[in-house]
C-alpha positions in Angstrom: 24.0 -29.0 -30.0 24.8 -32.6 -30.9 27.9 -34.2 -29.4 29.0 -36.7 -32.0 31.8 -39.3 -31.6 34.8 -38.6 -33.7 37.2 -41.2 -35.1 40.7 -40.2 -36.0 43.0 -42.6 -37.7 46.0 -42.7 -40.0 45.4 -43.5 -43.6 48.4 -45.0 -45.5 46.5 -44.4 -48.8 46.0 -40.7 -48.1 49.3 -40.2 -46.3 47.7 -38.4 -43.4 45.1 -38.5 -40.7 41.3 -38.8 -41.3 38.8 -37.5 -38.7 35.2 -38.7 -39.3 31.9 -38.6 -37.6 30.2 -42.0 -38.1 26.7 -40.5 -37.3 27.0 -37.9 -40.2 27.2 -39.8 -43.5 30.2 -38.7 -45.5 31.3 -36.1 -42.9 35.1 -36.4 -42.6 38.3 -34.3 -42.9 41.9 -34.8 -43.7 45.0 -33.4 -41.9 48.8 -34.1 -41.9 48.5 -34.4 -38.1 45.7 -35.6 -35.9 45.3 -32.1 -34.6 44.9 -30.7 -38.1 42.4 -33.4 -39.0 40.4 -32.6 -35.9 40.5 -28.9 -36.7 39.3 -29.5 -40.3 36.6 -31.8 -39.0 35.1 -28.9 -37.0 34.7 -27.0 -40.3 33.3 -30.1 -42.1 30.8 -30.7 -39.3 29.6 -27.1 -39.4 29.2 -27.2 -43.2 27.5 -30.6 -43.1 24.9 -29.4 -40.5 24.3 -26.1 -42.4 23.7 -28.0 -45.6 21.4 -30.5 -43.9 19.3 -27.7 -42.4 19.1 -25.7 -45.7 18.0 -28.8 -47.7 15.5 -29.9 -45.1 17.4 -33.1 -44.1 16.8 -34.6 -40.6 19.8 -34.0 -38.4 20.6 -37.4 -36.9 20.9 -37.9 -33.2 24.3 -39.0 -31.8 24.1 -42.7 -31.6 27.6 -44.1 -32.2 29.4 -45.0 -29.0 32.4 -47.2 -29.6 33.6 -49.7 -27.0 37.1 -48.9 -26.0 39.5 -51.8 -25.4 42.8 -50.2 -24.6 44.2 -46.8 -24.0 42.4 -43.7 -24.8 44.9 -41.3 -26.5 44.4 -37.6 -26.1 45.6 -35.1 -28.7 47.4 -33.1 -26.0 50.1 -35.8 -25.8 49.0 -37.4 -22.6 46.9 -40.6 -22.4 44.2 -41.2 -19.9 46.7 -43.1 -17.8 48.9 -40.0 -17.6 51.7 -41.4 -19.8 53.1 -39.5 -22.9 51.7 -40.5 -26.3 53.5 -40.5 -29.6 51.6 -37.3 -30.8 
C-alpha cells in the first residue's frame, strides 16, 4: 500500500475544497468541506490506482514530502498544538 501525501486547500474558483495527491498525476477530488473533499479523494485514489493497474501503468512511489512551516491542522478540529481550528 502506498501512503501518499494529500493536499487539501480551498478553491475560490470552484467554491469548495480540493484534495489532491501530488504523486498521482490528475488525482484530485472536490468537496464542500475539507472532510468531504478528503472522503471523495479516497474514492478518486482507488479508481486512479485501479485504472493504472488495468492499463499497465507503473504505480509511482510516494515521493512528495512537503516542508511544513507553521501549524498542522487536523480535520478533527484540533491542531497539533492542541488548539481548536476553524473546521
